[in-house]
N, C-alpha and C positions, 0 to 999 in steps of 0.2 A: 503493500500500499504506499502510494508515494505521501510524503512527508511535507504538510505544510509550513510556509513560513511562518515565523513568529513574529506581531507586529512589537516595536521597539518599545511602545508604551507598556507592554504588560510585565518587562523586568526592569524599566526606566524608574518608572512608579516607586514600585516598592524600594528600590537601590535608592533613589531619593529621601525616600521616607525612612529607612534606615542607616543612612549613612552617618557614621559618626563623626564629631564635630572635631575639626583641623585642632582646634585649641579649646579646653574644657574651662579655659578664665575666661574667655573671649564673652561680651556683651553688648547687645545693642543698645545704644545710649538713649535708651527711652523709658520714661517712666510709664506715666498716664497720659499726658500731655505735654508734661515739660521734658527736657533733656536731662540727662543724667551725666557723670563723669566717666563713665564704663567708656569700652571703645572695642573694637574688633582688630584683631591682631593680623600681621602679614599681611596677605590678598584675601582675605576672609571675606566672602560675601554673605548679604542676608537681605532677605524680602520682609518686608511689613504692609500686612494689611489691615487698615481701619475703618470702622464701621459704627455711625452712630445715628441712632435713631431721633426723628425731628420732633415727635410727638410725646408730650410727658408721658411719665408710665401712672401716676398718681392720677384716679380716678376715671382710668379707662380701661375698667377691667373688659369691656365688651368690645376694645379693639384689643384685647391680649395684651394691655399694658403698654400700649405705643407702637408695638410690633408689627401691627396692620398700616403704619401709619408710612410717611416717608422717610428717606435716611438719608445720609450723606457716607459714603464712601470713600476711601484714598488707598493707593498704591505707592510703595517706595522699595527704592531699592540703594542698599548701603555697602560699600564697600571699604575695607581697610587699606592703606595706602603702605606697603612695607618699606618703601625708599625711606621714609619720614616715620621713625615708631609713633605711634601712638596718634596718627593722624587717620581720619575717617574722612569719606564723601558720601554725600546723599542726594538724591533726586527723588521728589515725593510729588504726587499727584492728588490732590482731593477735590470731590466734584463741589464744596462748597466754594461759590464764587469762582471755579474751575482754577485752582490755585495751583500754580507750579511752584515748588520750593527747591532753590540748588543750595548746598550747604556744604561747610570746611568744619571740623571737629579736632582739636589738638588736646590729648591728655596734658596738661603741664604738671600734674602730680599726683602720684600715686603711693600715698602713705599708709600703713597701718589704721591709721585712725581719721586721717584728712586726704580727701582727693580733690582735685579740682581741673577744670577743662575750660577751653575758651572756642565757642562756637560762632560762624559768621554765616548769614543766610540771607538770600534774596528772594524777596517773594512777589510773586506776579500774577494776578489776576487776570486771567487772560479773557473775559467777558468784555463785551462793550462798556466803556466808561459811562455811568448815569449816577443821578443823587436822586436821592428818595427820602421821605421823614427820618427813616432811621439811618440814613448815613449814606455813602458813597460806594458803588459796587465798580469795579474794574481798574482797581488802584494797587499800583505798584510801589513798593520799597524796600528797607532791609533791617534785619535785627543783630544784633550783637549781644550775645547772652555768655555768662561767666557761672555755668555750675559749680557749686561747692559743696561738697558731703562730709560730714561728720559722723564716723564708723564707731559705734558702743555694742560691740559682740552681735546680735542678730537684728540691730535698729540701726539703720541711717538716715540720717537728717540732713535736707538739703534746702540751701538757698540759692535763687537763681536770678541773679542781678541782670534786667534786659534793659538794652537801650532799642528802640523802636522809632524808626525816621519819621512815620507817619501813622495813623490809624485811620478808622473809618470816619470818623464826623471831623478831623482837623487834619489839615495840612503843616504840623508840626511835629516836632522831635517829641517824644516821650520816655522818661527814666521810670522802670517800676521794678518790682520783683515778687516771683511766686515763689512758694515754700513746698515743702513736702516731708513724707516721713515712709519708710519702707522698713516693714517687721516681717523677718522672715520664722514663720510660726512651725514651719516641717520643712525638711529636705525637700525643695522643688516646689514648696508652696509657701507664698508671702501675702501678707496685706499693703495696702498702698493707699494714702490719701494725699491729694494736693490743694493748696489754698490760691487762689487767684485775687487780690487784691483790687478793690476798686479803685482807680487814679483818682489824687487829690483833686483835680480840675474838672471830674465829672460831675455833674449835678447829683446828689445824694437822692434826690425825690425821684428821679428818674432811671437809675442804673442800680444793680445788686452787686454784691460781693460772690465771686465764682468758688466752687468747691471740686471735687472728684473724687469717688471711693471707688478702690478697685480691690479683687482679688485674683491673683496669679499663680496658674498652674503651670510647670515646666517638667518637661520629657524629653531627653535627648536633646536635639537640636530644637525644639518647639518651645514658644512662650505663650499661651493663651491666658489673656485678660479681661476678666468680665468686670465692668463698671458702671457707675451711676454717677449724671455730673447735671449740672443746671445750665454749663457753656455750651454753645454751637459751635463748635469749631475742633481744630485739633491743632493748629500752627502757633507761633509767637504770636503774630498782630490779631488771631481772632481770639485766642484766649487769656492773654496778658494786655491788651490794647484797652479791655474795658467797655467797647462801644460797639462791636461786631455785632450784626444783625439784631441791634436793639439794644445788646447786652445781655449778661446771663439773667436767665428768670431766677423768680423769687426762689426762695431756699426748699419750697415745699413741689414746685414743679420741676423735677429730676426726669431725665431719660436714661436710657439705658444704652449701652453699646458696647464693643470689645474691641481690642487690638490682636493680632495674630501675628505672630514674627516667626521666621524660619532661619535659624543661624545654621549656614553651611560648613 
């Protein structure tokens, strides 16, 4: 009986899913929405997928807690640059505002208790520029961030000072900072939380402070994070500008989302 040819996908997919990590200590520099001081080593690649449901979960049981509503998805590719130790490059595209991110991040310090990195990125909302009551779409700008982490056993505290060249509602620079905590509760499992302050220049009666809470499960090269957040977006100018899409919702109007990362 003649042998049938085997489709490449029949063995490439299992090989991809079971391939061991090139460097077990390598991590994609991503918390929930904020960058971390981690980095990919050598020429190690990683793929990230983000998904945010647009409809709040609370009070929407008939819509399966927001899962029946619209969503914003994003896809990114990260790569370690072996020629410069600690350097990573990233390209990321999310459907919110059809935003494209080009970024470089360098790890400056990797101590047992303190870690630090510097990250520069360009954001470009490729949709046609237009101004609405909630702000301007189709904007372009840059962000400079300095993720700093303080490690105390299984708990890591982070602070991310950020400079934005512009925000959604104002064509002027903004200095702000996000904060976060990661608690490794078990091997391969973590609880994460992030806080995004409302910039002082924004009208307190019209804008809210932002937050995100998540649970991360890690197995081999995969990191899956389920999260709840009141911010609409995933990039620096979306979550730290304070005014993207009208700003964060009230704390009770949080929505679900997830991140999926594959480190090769």
